[in-house]
C-alpha positions as CSV (number, residue, x, y, z in Angstrom):
1,M,0.0,0.2,0.0
2,S,1.4,3.3,-1.1
3,D,1.1,6.7,1.0
4,E,-1.7,7.8,-1.2
5,E,-3.6,4.6,-0.5
6,I,-3.8,5.1,3.3
7,D,-7.4,6.1,4.4
8,L,-6.7,8.3,7.8
9,D,-10.6,7.6,8.7
10,G,-10.0,4.2,8.6
11,V,-7.6,3.8,11.5
12,P,-8.6,1.3,14.3
13,P,-10.4,3.3,17.0
14,P,-9.1,3.2,20.7
15,S,-10.0,0.4,23.0
16,P,-9.5,0.0,26.7
17,E,-8.7,-3.6,26.2
18,L,-5.1,-3.6,27.2
19,L,-3.0,-6.2,28.3
20,S,-1.4,-4.9,31.4
21,E,-2.9,-3.7,34.6
22,S,-0.9,-0.6,35.0
23,R,-1.6,0.6,31.6
24,Q,-5.4,-0.2,32.1
25,Q,-5.5,2.2,34.9
26,E,-3.5,4.7,32.9
27,V,-6.1,4.7,30.3
28,D,-9.1,4.7,32.8
29,S,-7.6,7.8,34.4
30,Q,-7.5,9.7,31.1
31,A,-10.8,8.5,30.1
32,A,-12.4,9.8,33.4
33,S,-11.2,13.2,32.3
34,P,-13.6,15.6,30.8
35,Q,-13.5,16.0,27.0
36,G,-10.7,18.3,26.1
37,Q,-9.1,18.3,29.6
38,V,-5.7,16.5,29.8
39,S,-4.0,16.0,33.2
40,K,-0.5,17.7,33.5
41,E,0.8,14.9,35.6
42,I,3.4,12.8,33.7
43,T,3.8,9.0,34.6
44,L,7.5,8.0,34.1
45,S,9.5,4.7,34.7
46,T,11.0,4.6,38.2
47,G,13.8,2.2,37.0
48,H,15.9,0.9,34.4
49,I,15.0,-1.9,32.1
50,Q,17.3,-4.8,32.7
51,V,18.9,-5.7,29.4
52,E,20.3,-9.2,29.5
53,N,23.1,-9.9,27.3
54,R,21.5,-13.1,25.2
55,S,24.0,-15.8,24.5
56,V,24.8,-16.7,20.8
57,G,21.9,-19.0,19.7
58,E,19.8,-18.2,22.5
59,Q,16.2,-17.5,21.7
60,P,13.9,-14.5,22.9
61,P,11.4,-15.0,25.6
62,T,8.3,-16.9,24.6
63,A,5.0,-15.0,25.1
64,P,3.0,-17.0,27.9
65,S,-0.2,-18.7,26.6
66,T,-2.6,-16.0,28.5
67,F,-0.9,-13.1,26.6
68,K,-3.6,-12.2,23.8
69,L,-2.6,-9.7,20.9
70,V,-5.4,-7.2,21.1
71,P,-5.3,-3.8,19.2
72,V,-7.0,-0.7,20.5
73,S,-10.6,-0.9,19.5
74,A,-13.5,1.5,18.7
75,E,-15.0,1.1,22.2
76,Q,-12.2,2.9,23.7
77,E,-13.1,6.9,24.0
78,Q,-10.9,8.7,21.6
79,P,-8.5,11.2,22.9
80,P,-9.2,14.7,22.1
81,P,-8.2,16.2,18.7
82,P,-4.9,18.2,18.7
83,L,-6.4,21.7,18.9
84,A,-8.3,21.0,21.9
85,N,-5.2,20.4,23.8
86,P,-5.1,23.2,26.3
87,T,-1.4,22.3,27.3
88,G,-0.1,22.4,24.0
89,P,3.0,20.6,22.2
90,S,5.1,22.0,25.1
91,H,3.7,19.6,27.7
92,L,5.2,16.5,25.6
93,M,8.5,18.5,25.6
94,S,8.4,18.8,29.2
95,S,7.9,15.0,29.5
96,L,11.0,14.4,27.3
97,D,12.9,17.0,29.6
98,Q,11.8,15.1,32.7
99,I,12.5,11.5,31.8
100,D,15.5,9.9,33.1
101,R,17.9,9.6,30.0
102,Q,19.6,6.4,31.6
103,V,15.9,5.1,31.6
104,L,15.5,6.0,27.9
105,Q,18.9,4.7,27.2
106,S,17.7,1.5,28.7
107,V,14.9,1.2,26.3
108,D,17.0,1.7,23.4
109,D,19.5,-1.1,24.4
110,H,16.5,-3.3,25.0
111,A,15.0,-2.5,21.5
112,I,18.1,-2.8,19.5
113,Q,18.8,-6.4,21.3
114,V,15.4,-7.3,20.0
115,S,15.9,-6.2,16.5
116,T,18.8,-8.8,16.4
117,Y,16.3,-11.4,16.6
118,E,13.6,-12.9,14.2
119,H,10.3,-13.8,15.7
120,P,7.8,-16.4,14.6
121,S,5.0,-13.8,14.7
122,F,4.0,-10.6,15.5
123,R,2.4,-11.5,19.0
124,E,6.1,-12.9,20.0
125,L,7.5,-9.6,18.8
126,I,5.4,-7.3,20.8
127,W,5.7,-9.5,23.7
128,D,9.8,-9.2,23.5
129,L,10.0,-5.7,22.8
130,V,7.2,-4.1,24.9
131,F,5.2,-6.4,27.5
132,S,8.2,-9.0,28.5
133,K,9.8,-5.9,30.2
134,N,6.3,-4.7,31.7
135,I,6.9,-1.3,29.8
136,S,3.9,0.7,30.8
137,N,4.8,4.1,30.2
138,E,3.7,5.6,26.9
139,L,6.7,7.5,26.1
140,E,8.8,4.3,26.7
141,K,6.8,2.4,24.6
142,V,6.8,4.8,21.7
143,R,10.5,5.1,22.2
144,A,10.8,1.3,21.9
145,I,8.8,0.7,18.6
146,F,10.7,3.9,17.2
147,Q,14.2,2.7,18.0
148,W,13.3,-1.1,16.8
149,L,12.2,0.2,13.6
150,A,15.1,2.6,13.2
151,T,17.6,-0.3,13.9
152,K,15.7,-3.6,12.5
153,N,17.1,-4.9,9.1
154,L,13.6,-5.4,7.5
155,K,15.1,-7.7,4.7
156,D,15.5,-10.3,7.7
157,I,11.5,-10.3,8.7
158,V,10.1,-13.7,8.2
159,F,6.8,-15.0,9.9
160,N,5.6,-18.5,10.3
161,N,2.0,-17.9,9.3
162,V,0.9,-14.8,7.8
163,E,-2.9,-14.1,7.3
164,K,-4.6,-11.5,5.3
165,G,-5.0,-8.3,6.9
166,S,-3.0,-9.3,10.0
167,P,0.0,-7.3,11.7
168,E,2.4,-9.7,10.0
169,E,1.2,-9.0,6.5
170,V,1.8,-5.3,7.2
171,L,5.4,-5.5,8.4
172,L,6.0,-7.9,5.3
173,E,4.5,-5.5,3.0
174,L,7.2,-2.9,4.2
175,K,9.6,-5.2,3.5
176,E,8.4,-5.7,0.0
177,G,8.0,-1.9,-0.4
178,K,4.1,-2.3,-0.5
179,T,3.4,0.0,2.5
180,T,4.9,2.6,4.6
181,Y,6.8,3.1,8.1
182,A,3.9,5.3,9.1
183,R,1.5,2.2,8.7
184,V,3.9,-0.1,10.3
185,F,4.4,2.2,13.2
186,D,0.4,2.9,13.5
187,T,-0.2,-1.0,13.6
188,M,2.6,-1.5,16.6
189,C,1.4,1.5,18.4
190,N,-2.1,0.3,18.1
191,Y,-1.0,-3.3,19.4
192,A,1.0,-1.8,22.3
193,G,-1.9,0.2,23.5
194,L,-1.0,3.5,22.0
195,H,-3.3,5.9,20.1
196,S,-1.7,6.7,16.8
197,R,-2.7,8.7,13.7
198,I,-1.4,8.4,10.2
199,I,-0.5,11.8,9.0
200,S,-0.5,12.4,5.2
201,G,1.0,15.6,3.6
202,Y,4.2,16.9,1.9
203,A,7.8,16.6,3.2
204,K,11.1,18.3,1.8
205,G,13.1,15.0,1.4
206,V,15.6,13.6,-0.9
207,E,13.4,14.5,-3.9
208,Y,12.8,18.2,-2.8
209,N,14.1,21.2,-4.8
210,L,14.3,24.6,-3.6
211,G,11.3,26.6,-4.1
212,M,9.3,24.1,-5.8
213,K,5.5,23.8,-5.7
214,F,4.3,20.7,-4.3
215,N,2.0,18.2,-6.3
216,P,-0.5,16.7,-4.6
217,D,-0.5,13.5,-7.0
218,T,3.1,12.9,-6.9
219,D,4.9,14.6,-4.0
220,K,3.2,12.6,-1.0
221,H,4.6,11.4,2.3
222,S,3.2,10.0,5.6
223,W,4.1,10.1,9.3
224,N,2.6,9.6,12.5
225,A,0.8,11.5,15.3
226,V,0.9,9.7,18.6
227,Y,-0.9,10.3,21.8
228,I,1.5,10.6,24.9
229,N,1.0,11.6,28.4
230,G,-2.2,13.8,27.3
231,T,-0.6,15.7,24.1
232,W,-0.1,14.9,20.5
233,G,3.4,14.6,19.1
234,H,5.2,13.7,15.6
235,V,6.9,10.9,14.8
236,D,8.7,10.0,11.4
237,A,10.0,6.5,11.8
238,N,11.1,6.4,8.1
239,W,13.1,9.6,8.5
240,G,14.2,8.4,11.9
241,A,16.0,5.4,10.1
242,R,17.9,7.5,7.7
243,G,19.9,10.7,7.2
244,V,19.1,12.3,4.0
245,I,22.3,13.3,2.0
246,K,21.1,15.1,-1.2
247,K,24.7,15.4,-2.8
248,L,24.8,12.7,-5.6
249,R,21.1,11.7,-4.8
250,K,22.6,9.3,-2.3
251,L,20.9,7.8,1.2
252,H,23.0,7.4,4.1
253,Y,21.1,5.3,6.7
254,R,21.4,6.2,10.4
255,L,19.1,6.8,13.1
256,D,18.2,10.3,13.6
257,E,16.8,11.2,17.1
258,Y,15.5,14.6,15.6
259,Y,12.3,12.9,14.1
260,F,11.4,11.4,17.4
261,L,8.8,13.8,19.1
262,P,10.3,17.0,17.4
263,D,9.2,20.5,18.6
264,P,6.0,21.1,16.1
265,H,7.6,24.5,15.3
266,H,10.8,22.9,14.1
267,F,8.8,19.9,12.5
268,I,6.8,22.2,10.2
269,C,10.0,23.3,8.5
270,D,10.0,19.9,6.4
271,H,6.8,18.2,7.2
272,F,3.4,19.8,6.1
273,P,0.3,17.8,6.7
274,N,-2.9,17.9,4.6
275,D,-5.0,18.7,7.7
276,Q,-3.7,21.7,9.3
277,Q,-4.6,20.7,13.0
278,W,-2.0,18.1,12.7
279,Q,0.6,21.1,12.4
280,L,0.3,21.2,16.2
281,L,0.8,24.6,16.1
282,E,-1.4,27.6,17.6
283,R,-1.0,29.5,14.7
284,P,-1.0,27.3,11.5
285,I,1.1,28.3,8.4
286,T,-0.2,27.9,4.7
287,L,1.2,25.8,2.2
288,D,2.8,28.7,0.3
289,E,4.4,29.9,3.5
290,F,5.7,26.3,3.8
291,E,6.9,26.2,0.1
292,N,8.8,29.7,0.5
293,M,10.6,28.9,3.8
294,P,14.4,28.3,3.5
295,H,15.1,24.4,3.4
296,I,16.2,24.2,7.1
297,K,17.5,21.1,8.4
298,P,17.3,19.3,11.8
299,E,20.8,20.5,12.6
300,F,19.7,23.9,12.2
301,F,17.6,23.6,15.7
302,T,20.3,21.3,17.3
303,Y,22.6,24.1,17.2
304,G,20.2,26.9,18.2
305,L,20.4,28.9,14.9
306,E,18.0,31.3,13.9
307,I,17.5,33.1,10.5
308,V,18.5,37.2,10.7
309,R,18.4,37.9,7.1
310,H,16.4,36.1,4.1
311,Q,13.5,34.4,5.2
312,S,12.6,33.0,2.0
313,V,14.2,30.1,0.2
314,I,14.6,32.1,-3.0
315,I,16.7,35.3,-2.8
316,Y,16.8,37.5,-5.8
317,G,20.3,39.0,-5.9
318,Q,21.7,42.1,-6.9
319,Y,25.4,42.4,-7.1
320,E,26.5,41.4,-3.6
321,V,24.2,38.9,-1.4
322,N,24.4,38.7,2.4
323,V,22.9,35.5,4.4
324,R,23.0,35.8,7.9
325,L,22.1,33.5,11.0
326,R,22.2,34.0,14.6
327,Y,24.1,31.5,16.8
328,P,23.7,31.1,20.5
329,S,25.4,34.1,22.6
330,H,27.2,31.7,24.9
331,E,29.3,30.4,22.2
332,H,32.4,32.4,21.6
333,K,32.2,31.6,17.8
334,M,30.7,28.8,15.7
335,D,32.5,27.3,12.7
336,F,30.5,27.5,9.6
337,D,31.2,26.0,5.9
338,F,29.2,26.3,2.8
339,I,29.1,25.0,-0.5
340,L,28.0,27.3,-3.6
341,Q,27.2,25.7,-7.0
342,F,25.2,26.3,-10.2
343,E,21.6,24.9,-9.7
344,S,21.8,23.2,-13.4
345,G,24.1,20.6,-13.2
346,E,25.4,21.3,-9.8
347,E,28.8,22.7,-11.1
348,E,30.9,24.1,-8.7
349,E,33.3,25.9,-10.8
350,Y,33.3,29.1,-13.1
351,K,36.2,29.5,-15.5
352,G,38.3,26.9,-13.5
353,T,37.8,28.7,-10.0
354,K,35.4,27.1,-7.3
355,L,32.2,29.2,-6.9
356,N,33.0,29.0,-3.0
357,R,35.9,31.3,-3.7
358,Y,33.2,33.9,-4.6
359,G,31.9,33.7,-1.0
360,M,33.4,34.7,2.5
361,Q,32.1,33.7,5.8
362,E,32.7,35.5,9.4
363,S,31.2,34.9,12.5
364,V,31.1,38.0,15.0
365,E,29.3,38.4,18.2
366,G,26.5,35.6,17.7
367,I,26.1,36.7,13.9
368,A,27.4,34.2,11.0
369,S,27.3,36.2,7.8
370,F,27.9,34.9,4.3
371,R,28.9,37.3,1.8
372,L,28.5,36.4,-1.8
373,R,29.6,38.2,-5.1
374,L,28.4,35.9,-7.9
375,P,30.4,36.2,-10.9
376,V,27.5,35.8,-13.5
377,K,23.6,35.9,-13.7
378,G,21.8,32.7,-13.1
379,S,20.5,30.4,-10.3
380,Y,22.8,29.1,-7.6
381,I,22.3,26.8,-4.6
382,L,23.9,27.9,-1.5
383,S,24.2,25.1,1.2
384,I,25.3,26.0,4.7
385,Y,27.0,23.8,7.3
386,I,28.2,23.6,10.8
387,K,31.4,22.3,11.4
388,E,32.0,19.8,14.5
389,Y,35.4,19.0,15.8
390,K,36.1,15.6,16.8
391,P,39.3,13.8,18.5
392,E,42.1,13.1,16.3
393,N,41.5,16.8,14.4
394,I,38.6,15.1,12.7
395,V,35.9,17.6,11.4
396,S,32.4,16.4,10.7
397,L,30.1,18.9,8.5
398,H,26.4,18.9,9.3
399,E,24.1,20.6,6.8
400,V,21.6,23.2,8.5
401,C,20.1,25.0,5.5
402,E,19.9,25.9,1.9
403,Y,19.0,28.7,-0.1
404,K,18.5,29.2,-4.0
405,I,19.9,32.3,-5.1
406,V,18.7,33.9,-8.7
407,Q,21.4,36.3,-9.5
408,E,19.5,39.4,-11.4
409,E,22.5,41.8,-11.6
410,V,26.2,41.8,-11.4
411,S,28.8,44.4,-11.3
412,I,29.7,45.9,-14.5
413,T,33.3,44.5,-14.1
414,E,33.1,40.7,-13.6
415,P,33.7,40.4,-9.9
416,H,36.8,38.6,-8.6
417,P,36.8,35.9,-6.3
418,F,38.1,36.4,-2.8
419,P,41.8,35.8,-2.2
420,P,42.8,32.3,-2.2
421,C,43.4,31.4,1.4
422,A,43.2,28.2,3.2
423,Y,39.6,28.4,4.5
424,L,36.3,29.8,3.7
425,N,35.8,31.5,7.4
426,W,37.2,34.8,7.8
427,G,38.2,36.3,11.1
428,P,39.4,34.6,14.3
429,S,39.3,30.6,14.1
430,T,38.4,28.3,16.8
431,Y,42.1,27.9,17.5
432,F,42.2,31.8,18.2
433,Y,39.9,31.0,21.5
434,R,41.5,27.9,22.4
435,Y,44.7,29.5,22.8
436,G,42.9,32.4,24.7
437,L,44.0,35.2,22.2
438,A,42.3,38.5,22.1
439,T,41.9,41.3,19.8
440,N,39.9,44.6,19.4
441,Q,39.5,44.0,15.5
442,Q,35.7,43.7,15.5
443,N,35.3,42.1,11.8
444,A,37.4,40.2,9.2
445,Q,37.9,43.2,6.9
446,I,41.2,45.6,7.3
447,S,41.3,48.7,5.4
448,T,44.9,50.0,4.7
449,R,45.8,53.6,5.0
450,D,48.5,54.7,2.7
451,G,49.0,51.1,1.7
452,K,49.6,50.2,5.3
453,A,47.5,48.6,8.2
454,E,48.3,47.0,11.4
455,L,46.7,44.3,13.6
456,Q,47.4,43.8,17.3
457,I,46.4,40.3,19.3
458,I,47.0,40.1,22.9
459,L,48.7,36.9,24.0
460,P,48.4,35.0,27.3
461,K,51.8,33.4,27.1
462,Q,54.8,33.2,24.6
463,M,53.6,31.7,21.4
464,H,55.1,31.3,18.0
465,F,53.5,32.9,14.8
466,M,53.9,32.7,11.0
467,T,52.0,34.9,8.4
468,K,51.1,34.4,4.8
469,L,49.7,37.1,2.4
470,K,47.6,35.9,-0.5
471,H,46.4,37.4,-3.7
472,N,44.8,36.2,-6.7
473,D,47.5,37.3,-9.2
474,L,50.4,36.8,-6.9
475,N,52.5,33.8,-5.8
476,D,53.3,33.4,-1.9
477,E,56.8,34.0,-2.9
478,D,56.1,37.6,-4.2
479,L,54.2,38.5,-1.1
480,E,57.0,37.2,1.7
481,G,57.9,40.4,3.3
482,Y,54.7,42.3,2.8
483,A,53.2,40.8,6.1
484,T,55.3,40.8,9.1
485,H,55.0,40.3,13.0
486,R,56.9,41.4,16.1
487,I,56.2,40.4,19.7
488,V,56.6,43.2,22.1
489,G,55.4,42.0,25.7
490,N,52.2,40.1,25.6
491,T,51.1,41.8,22.3
492,V,52.0,40.6,18.9
493,Y,51.7,43.1,16.2
494,F,51.0,42.2,12.4
495,N,52.0,44.9,9.7
496,I,50.8,44.7,6.2
497,T,52.1,46.9,3.5
498,A,50.0,46.5,0.4
499,P,52.2,46.1,-3.0
500,R,49.6,47.6,-5.0
501,R,45.8,48.5,-5.1
502,G,43.4,45.3,-4.2
503,E,42.4,42.7,-1.8
504,Y,44.7,40.5,0.1
505,G,44.0,37.5,2.4
506,L,46.2,37.6,5.5
507,E,46.8,34.1,7.1
508,I,47.9,34.0,10.7
509,H,49.5,30.6,11.9
510,A,50.5,29.9,15.8
511,N,51.1,27.4,18.2
512,D,52.3,27.0,21.7
513,P,56.1,25.9,21.2
514,A,56.1,24.4,24.8
515,T,53.6,21.7,24.0
516,E,53.3,21.7,20.2
517,G,56.7,21.5,18.7
518,L,56.8,22.7,15.2
519,T,53.1,22.2,14.2
520,L,51.2,25.2,13.4
521,N,47.3,26.0,13.5
522,Q,45.7,28.6,11.7
523,V,44.4,31.1,14.3
524,A,43.0,33.8,12.1
525,Q,42.3,35.0,8.5
526,Y,41.5,38.6,7.4
527,L,40.5,40.5,4.3
528,V,43.0,43.1,3.8
529,E,41.8,46.0,1.4
530,C,43.8,48.7,-0.2
531,N,41.2,51.0,-2.0
532,E,44.2,53.3,-3.0
533,D,47.1,53.8,-5.3
534,V,50.3,53.0,-3.4
535,N,53.8,53.5,-4.0
536,T,55.4,50.6,-2.4
537,V,59.0,49.2,-2.6
538,P,58.9,45.8,-4.4
539,L,60.3,43.1,-2.5
540,P,62.1,40.1,-4.2
541,K,60.7,36.7,-3.8
542,L,61.3,34.6,-0.6
543,S,60.0,31.1,0.4
544,A,57.1,31.5,2.4
545,G,57.7,31.6,6.6
546,Y,61.1,32.9,5.8
547,L,61.1,36.0,7.4
548,G,61.0,36.7,11.1
549,A,61.3,34.4,14.1
550,K,61.7,31.0,14.2
551,P,60.5,28.4,17.2
552,E,63.9,28.3,18.6
553,F,64.3,32.2,18.8
554,I,61.8,32.2,21.8
555,D,63.2,28.7,23.2
556,Y,66.4,30.2,23.6
557,G,65.1,33.5,25.5
558,L,66.0,35.8,22.6
559,D,64.1,38.9,21.5
560,T,64.3,41.9,19.2
561,L,65.8,45.2,20.8
562,S,66.5,47.6,17.8
563,H,64.6,46.0,14.8
564,H,61.3,44.6,15.5
565,I,60.2,44.0,12.1
566,P,62.1,41.8,9.9
567,V,62.1,44.0,6.7
568,I,64.7,47.0,6.8
569,H,64.7,49.7,4.7
570,L,68.0,51.6,5.0
571,E,68.9,55.1,3.9
572,A,72.6,54.2,4.6
573,N,74.6,51.1,3.9
574,T,75.5,50.0,7.6
575,V,73.1,49.0,10.5
576,E,73.5,47.5,13.9
577,I,70.9,45.2,15.0
578,Q,70.6,44.3,18.6
579,F,69.0,41.3,20.6
580,S,68.6,40.7,24.0
581,V,69.8,37.4,25.4
582,T,68.7,35.5,28.8
583,Q,71.4,32.8,29.0
584,E,75.0,32.1,27.5
585,I,74.6,31.4,24.0
586,R,76.8,31.1,20.8
587,L,75.5,33.4,17.9
588,N,76.5,33.4,14.3
589,A,75.3,35.1,10.9
590,N,75.3,35.0,7.3
591,L,74.7,37.7,4.8
592,I,73.5,37.0,1.5
593,E,73.2,39.1,-1.7
594,V,69.9,38.4,-3.1
595,E,70.4,39.1,-6.8
596,S,73.6,37.1,-6.9
597,D,72.6,34.7,-4.1
598,R,76.3,35.1,-3.0
599,K,77.2,34.7,0.6
600,M,79.0,37.3,2.4
601,P,79.5,36.5,6.2
602,E,82.5,38.6,6.3
603,F,80.3,41.8,6.2
604,V,78.7,40.8,9.4
605,F,80.0,41.3,12.7
606,T,78.8,39.8,15.9
607,Q,79.4,40.4,19.6
608,T,77.8,40.2,22.9
609,K,77.8,42.8,25.9
610,D,75.7,42.8,29.0
611,S,73.1,40.4,27.8
612,V,72.9,42.3,24.6
613,V,74.0,40.8,21.3
614,S,74.9,43.2,18.5
615,F,75.1,42.4,14.7
616,I,76.8,44.9,12.9
617,V,76.0,44.8,8.8
618,N,78.1,46.4,6.2
619,C,76.5,46.5,3.1
620,P,79.1,46.6,0.0
621,S,76.4,48.0,-2.7
622,V,72.8,49.2,-3.3
623,G,70.3,46.3,-3.1
624,F,68.8,43.6,-1.1
625,Y,70.4,41.4,1.5
626,K,69.5,38.5,3.7
627,L,70.6,38.4,7.1
628,Q,70.3,34.8,8.5
629,L,71.0,34.5,12.4
630,Y,71.8,31.3,14.2
631,A,72.3,30.4,17.7
632,I,72.9,27.6,20.2
633,P,73.2,27.7,23.9
634,V,76.6,27.1,25.1
635,H,75.6,24.4,27.4
636,N,73.7,22.3,24.5
637,P,75.9,19.3,23.9
638,S,74.9,19.3,20.0
639,Q,76.9,22.2,19.3
640,Q,74.7,22.5,15.9
641,L,73.8,26.2,15.4
642,T,69.9,26.6,14.5
643,G,68.5,29.3,12.4
644,V,66.6,31.5,14.8
645,Y,65.8,34.8,12.7
646,N,65.6,36.0,9.3
647,Y,65.9,39.7,8.0
648,L,65.5,41.0,4.4
649,I,67.6,44.3,4.2
650,N,66.8,47.1,1.6
651,C,70.1,49.1,1.0
652,Q,68.6,52.0,-0.9
653,R,72.1,54.4,-0.6
654,K,75.7,54.0,-0.3
655,T,76.6,56.5,2.0
656,E,80.4,55.2,2.8
657,N,82.9,52.7,1.6
658,V,82.7,49.5,3.6
659,F,85.3,46.7,4.2
660,P,85.2,43.2,5.6
661,F,85.2,42.5,9.2
662,P,87.5,40.0,10.7
663,I,86.6,36.3,10.5
664,Q,85.0,35.3,13.8
665,Y,85.8,32.0,15.4
666,T,83.9,29.8,17.9
667,K,85.2,31.2,21.1
668,W,84.6,34.7,20.1
669,T,80.8,34.3,19.7
670,E,80.7,33.3,23.5
671,D,79.9,36.8,25.1
672,C,83.1,38.5,23.5
673,Y,82.9,42.3,22.6
674,M,85.3,44.7,20.7
675,W,85.5,48.6,21.2
676,E,88.1,48.5,18.5
677,P,89.1,47.8,16.1
678,L,86.4,46.5,13.8
679,I,88.1,46.8,10.7
680,V,91.8,46.5,9.9
681,H,92.2,47.4,6.2
682,K,95.0,48.7,4.0
683,E,93.0,51.8,2.7
684,I,92.7,52.8,6.2
685,E,96.3,52.3,7.0
686,K,96.5,53.3,10.6
687,P,100.1,52.6,11.6
688,T,99.5,51.9,15.1
689,V,96.1,50.1,16.0
690,N,94.7,50.0,19.5
691,F,93.0,46.9,20.6
692,H,90.5,47.2,23.1
693,V,88.4,44.1,23.9
694,K,86.2,42.2,26.4
695,I,87.0,38.3,26.7
696,P,85.2,36.7,29.5
697,K,87.4,33.7,31.3
698,A,90.7,34.6,29.3
699,K,93.8,34.3,31.4
700,A,96.0,36.0,28.6
701,V,95.3,37.9,25.4
702,A,97.9,38.4,22.6
703,V,98.0,39.8,19.1
704,E,100.0,37.7,16.4
705,V,101.2,39.6,13.3
706,N,103.8,37.4,11.1
707,Q,104.5,35.5,14.0
708,K,105.3,38.3,16.2
709,W,103.1,38.4,19.5
710,T,102.1,41.3,21.4
711,Q,100.4,40.7,24.8
712,L,97.7,42.9,25.7
713,Q,97.1,44.3,29.2
714,S,94.0,43.7,31.5
715,L,93.1,46.9,33.0
716,M,90.3,45.4,35.0
717,P,88.2,41.7,34.8
718,E,87.7,40.6,31.3
719,I,88.9,44.1,29.7
720,W,91.9,43.8,27.4
721,Q,93.9,46.5,25.8
722,G,97.2,47.3,23.7
723,E,98.6,48.8,21.0
724,V,100.0,47.1,17.9
725,N,102.1,48.5,15.2
726,L,100.8,47.4,11.7
727,A,102.6,50.0,9.4
728,L,104.9,47.4,7.7
729,Y,102.1,44.7,6.9
730,Y,99.6,46.7,4.9
731,G,99.4,45.5,1.5
732,E,101.4,42.4,2.3
733,G,98.4,39.9,2.7
734,V,99.6,39.2,6.4
735,K,97.1,37.5,8.5
736,V,96.5,39.3,12.1
737,T,94.9,37.2,14.8
738,L,93.6,38.0,17.9
739,N,94.0,35.0,20.5
740,A,93.1,34.1,24.1
741,F,94.5,31.7,26.8
742,F,91.7,30.1,28.9
743,G,94.2,28.0,31.1
744,G,93.2,24.5,32.3
745,D,94.8,21.7,30.7
746,N,95.1,23.2,27.4
747,T,98.2,25.3,27.2
748,S,97.8,26.8,23.6
749,Y,96.0,29.7,22.7
750,S,92.6,29.9,20.7
751,T,92.2,32.1,18.0
752,L,89.3,34.3,18.3
753,L,89.5,36.8,15.3
754,E,91.5,36.8,12.2
755,Y,92.3,40.1,10.0
756,L,93.6,40.0,6.3
757,I,95.5,43.3,5.8
């Protein structure tokens, strides 16, 4: 029997003939109430159903000979019609709230176990499912039937004797596709002593198309209304046994709790009864209103969402379209996702670009907005999802609603997709709040001024960050250096310089180096809008994440003192960069000319004084240079220096001639400092050179020139000074070395610096 063949008036009338004494008393009590008056007292089970684990091959319990299978009959007084219920649907909702969830779980466990067995007759099935456990509470009976239908593999149903018009015949017809879940549910309810009705109408199921008009001849569906504790409620056992996935027109079967006694105000979004009284609403809606509603899915209500903008399923768009939903205020932020596709053929690309790139989603103060600038006129489908984060970084998507967008007008110039960032969600991410970060930036759009912008984020602890700038027409390597960051105290400052007019995506990645090692998580994503012509110095291509601090920078206790931004624009060709240190540490540096990729470490001099490390950089010519800094704590046994910070230096003017610094050996990088001479060169030709240095732990210090040694004098602890005559050696290619004796078992001097004159 199909949905259209079900005769609602032919539903068997209720009867007081029930099998359990407690159930009989319950019905008598209700029948004694005046018509239209419903007792608000709710009867619930006081204990759990005992579910015994049946062994393999064990048969279910057999119904006693005294047990008679009797349906509800016409002699029973009918329950009041739904609109006569003074308590309304909320009364049933309160009963669900009051029931012990563990009791309900025990009912589920029992029903699932019963579903694994085959019963010779419907009588034995109902006995095992309901009466063998003395289930007398109406809510628990309905739950047991719902769970059994949702779990049972209907292909396994076999009965010994099947008579025409028997309940066995009804169940087998469902197996054979000749009847509906609604009729089977109604039959099982009647024999379990429950009042049930089969409701016919329309439903927005897998065959539903957004904005369609329902046809009474072809678009039919049926479900049930069941009378529990004095109130009518809805049950759709068919949809309760499946989750509908419209993508590719496939069905994925699973238990769906939503269709067990849902709130009628929610249920009306996808189920419209032919008889409006079965909407169970104080103010019923019309079929036109039902057809014009957005396609709202059960998870929409599960997550407490509300529609703020666009109450109709079809949106007629001109230029940009904005859809807005409200989510619960107690949530910091809900993560959403969406799929945008053409209505015809479900294409998801336009000229090789994903349509999703023409949309951006952000969540701010309880409002989730979806900003769409569709590329061409036509019809689109917008599907909106909630992201649920599960253990092991698994993300589950739940569809919450759908719209059809009819784009009537687009801008004169074809709209561009948004920058190609990693996610469709803009603004702070879930990780932003997990890390306890905070910002005064209220939305995901940042506008530049004179091509520049700054974003500040407050930190609860030391963290490592990496930034990426994205643009539709530029590669990541083209944009490295235009977005930088620095940490000052408990604030990280992100500085953005737009290379030209346009939109840019700023991705911010971070981690807690103390617990996460090198793994980075995206904590925020912002749309940077430069609506002005700018004259920005073009930067060379650099690999993504090259500039700035590396994880070990924080681990080793380093901090920037002089140059916090890793892109340095110089009006001269020399600069001193200073770091602070918190432990004995060995540092080294390398200078690389970008254009030629030539390494020039001799043009960087490293020294340390009073917990401040200085890197003096001499740029031989105008151009870009990469300054790579390395470090390792002195006590670290590996002695393998690690990259800790990278700068890009833009030398725009050559203001003086510069010369190579001396070669610096390992011992020099351990807390040594030089006042003079930083450079000894033939073009300077200073006959007598004064050496003035700090060398901790040295017992003696000497300068050696052409095998001639000059001992320096210690005027105070660690400070050494003395003059050396170099007049005879300029231009001869002679090496001048600074050496120190540190005592102990080693009787030789260690070379610290080496000059070539």
